[in-house]
C-alpha positions in Angstrom: -156.2 28.9 -8.4 -154.2 27.5 -5.8 -151.1 28.4 -7.1 -152.3 32.1 -7.4 -153.3 31.9 -3.8 -149.7 30.7 -2.6 -148.1 33.2 -5.1 -150.1 35.9 -3.4 -149.2 34.6 -0.1 -145.6 34.7 -0.6 -145.2 37.8 -2.4 -147.2 39.6 0.4 -145.3 37.7 3.0 -141.8 38.8 1.4 -142.8 42.3 0.8 -144.1 42.8 4.3 -141.1 41.1 6.0 -138.6 43.0 4.0 -140.6 46.3 4.7 -140.5 45.6 8.5 -137.2 44.5 8.7 -135.1 47.0 10.9 -137.9 49.4 11.2 -138.9 51.4 14.2 -141.5 48.6 15.1 -138.9 46.0 15.2 -136.5 48.3 17.2 -139.3 49.2 19.6 -140.4 45.5 20.1 -136.5 44.6 20.8 -136.4 47.3 23.3 -139.6 46.2 25.1 -138.2 42.5 25.1 -135.0 43.9 26.6 -136.6 45.5 29.4 -139.5 43.2 30.2 -139.3 39.6 31.9 -142.3 38.4 29.9 -141.3 38.0 26.5 -144.4 36.2 25.6 -146.4 39.1 26.6 -144.3 41.3 24.4 -144.6 38.9 21.5 -148.2 38.5 21.8 -148.7 42.3 22.0 -146.5 43.1 19.2 -148.1 40.3 16.9 -151.7 41.4 17.7 -150.8 45.0 16.9 -149.4 44.1 13.7 -152.6 41.9 12.8 -154.6 44.7 13.9 -152.7 47.2 11.5 -152.9 44.6 8.7 -156.7 44.2 9.1 -157.1 47.9 8.7 -155.0 47.8 5.7 -156.6 45.1 3.8 -160.1 46.5 4.9 -159.4 49.9 3.7 -157.6 48.9 0.5 -160.6 46.8 -0.2 -163.0 49.8 0.1 -160.7 52.1 -1.8 -160.1 49.6 -4.8 -163.8 49.4 -5.2 -164.3 53.2 -5.3 -161.4 54.0 -7.2 -159.6 53.0 -10.5 -156.4 51.1 -9.9 -154.3 53.7 -12.0 -155.7 56.5 -9.5 -154.6 54.4 -6.5 -151.1 53.7 -8.1 -150.9 57.7 -9.0 -152.0 58.7 -5.5 -149.5 56.1 -3.9 -146.8 57.4 -5.9 -147.4 61.0 -5.0 -147.6 60.1 -1.2 -144.2 58.2 -1.5 -142.7 61.2 -3.2 -143.9 63.7 -0.7 -142.8 61.5 2.1 -139.5 61.3 0.5 -138.9 65.1 0.0 -140.1 65.6 3.5 -137.7 63.1 5.0 -134.8 64.7 2.8 -135.5 68.1 4.0 -135.8 67.0 7.5 -139.5 68.2 7.9 -141.0 64.8 8.8 
């Protein structure tokens, strides 16, 4: 049981860390830190914002997973990613 918890923890950490690396959020935070003398405030503000977003994601994910079968969630996520990819390629997003 504990091994599964650690495996899930490290998989989640790795996925989120790599997904967020170099994205707009990180660049915005770097800009805020460069233009603000209180880097602690920037760190705490950015950290709390990411925690709030994560809480929302976990909460909604839990609700959705109870309401829909897993294959429907995978299909829906795949379709949304394809739509976003097409919109990004065509410069409409």
